[in-house]
C-alpha positions, 0 to 999 in steps of 0.5 A: 485716899486713892480712887481705887480705895474710895471705890472699895469703901463705897462697895463695902458700904453698899454691902453693909447696908444690904446686910443690915436691911436683910437682918432687919427684915428677917425677924419680922417675917421669920418670927411671925407665928400662927395662933390657933385654938377652939372655942367651947361651951361649958359642957364641951360643945363646939361654939360656931360663929364666935368672933375672935379678935386680937386686941389692938389690931384689926385681925379677927376671924369667926370660928367654924363648925368645929369651934376652931379659929386660926390666925396665920401670922401673928407678931411675937409677943404677948397678945390678948384674944377677945372672944364674943358670941351672941348668947355667951359672956364675952371673954378675953384670954392672954397668950404668948405668940410664938410660944408653945401655948400659941396653938391648941388654945381652948377657950370656954364661954359661959352661956347667958342665962336666957335659955328656954327649958331644955328639950330632952330627947330619947328614943321616940317610939313610933308605930313604924319602928316595929316594921323596921326591927328586922332592918335594924337587927340585920344591920347590927349583925353587919352582914350586907351593906346598909344605908340609913336615913341619916346617910340619905339626908346627907346625900348630894343627889336626890336620885335613888340610884346615885345613893347606891354608887358607894356600895361595893360591887354595885354598878349603876346603868341605864335601863333600856326603854325607860326614857332615861331611867336607871337600874343597878347591876351586881357582879357584871350584868346580874340584876338583883331582886328588889324588895319593897317593905318586905315584898318582892317586886316583879322579876327583872330590872327595876327603874330605881329612879322612879323611887322618891329618895325622900320617902325611903327610911333605909336600904339594905344591899346583899351582893351575893347569894351567900349573904342573902338572909333567909327572909329574902330567899325564894324557892325560885332562886331569883335572889341569886344575883343579890338583893336590894331591900328598900324600906319606906318612911311613914307619911309625914306632912312636909314642913317648911325648911328653915333657912340658916342665918348667915355669918353675923346676921343674928348680931345685926338683927339683935342690934335692931330696935325691933328684936328683943332678948328675954330680959327686955320683954314682959313675957318671954317666948315659950315653946309650945309643948309637943310641937318639937320632937327631935328624932334621935339620929339612928347612927348615933343611937346605935353607937351609944352616943349622947350629946347636946345642941344649943339652937338659937333663932328669932321667934316672930310676933306670930310665934313662928321661927323667922326664916334666915335666923336659925343657927347652932350656937354649940353642938357635940355632933353635927348629926344632932344639929341636923336632927334639931334643925329638922324638928324645929321646922314644925316648932310653935311658940307663944310669942314674947309680949311687951306692953301687951303686944307680940314682939320679936325675940332672940331665943336659945333652946338647949336640946339634950340627947340622952342615950342612957334613957329609954322612952316609954314603950322602949323596953328591952327585948329578950335578946337585949336589943330594942325595937 
């Protein structure tokens, strides 16, 4: 064999080795597939905070607020997904990674029967709702722009003027001589007429940031004279630049705000020997009737939507929900979840008892929001609406 032939053989050998290495590398990288799905309860509500793991590996993830999970890169073949969530029976599901069913997987968990009695929520009649009947009726006619309490609860800024920034034609501007106050203008420098609970304010620009946004139940904005309803018109024509009508909330004691549990916090708490489940105590915790009255989210009521929320938390030996333990086990809509959390801020429980002493207990309470029912005193009006 000549020196040249030997060199050629070595070159071929190198190229073959590289080719074999490339071929052996491509399948593991190229064939890895995503595996994703959703974890729901038996009624179709999304289960948040469920731990989904791949058996035989360290791969694990937690479901988000919509119950969704995703593994970005999974080797092809048969895998077993183990799903665990406090308050639900563990479930294992076998799927084919890389197959057509590896995405969009729906896994349903069955709740452990330790729930407290269901709290049913219908449209709760309150004395101030009659005052807001006009606001709701005009909102249904969809003339003007309306901001509800639901929307204000999700607003990032506590300043009133900022709540109006998204309204078409409204411009937030500094108010001269107010020391940092702000007002709004419609169509350039035109100042709208402002109403408070149906009564007009003094003419001229109003320092809107003086209004506590937490005290507002609803806002309606009319950007031109043609859209202003008759109840907001005057003989002087001061509403020619438009109208902003502000409706206040009734006085309510401000409850403490529940801090939510961090991921895995409840699992760690239940592992503690000082926290019990309903099956481990002599007398389980009981919700005091009337201490929790969730308000049906107005947006969902108007849309005709019913739903369900399962809330979980630890009730202390004093009968009060412990801070940092509240979480939503499952929900059909985040607005329902917000209503439940707000209502539970005033909740009172009869604490669990073990050997005659109060103890800490993990509690799950289901809430059903039923749009098909009317609370006492919610009879229909002649025009088919409700107060």
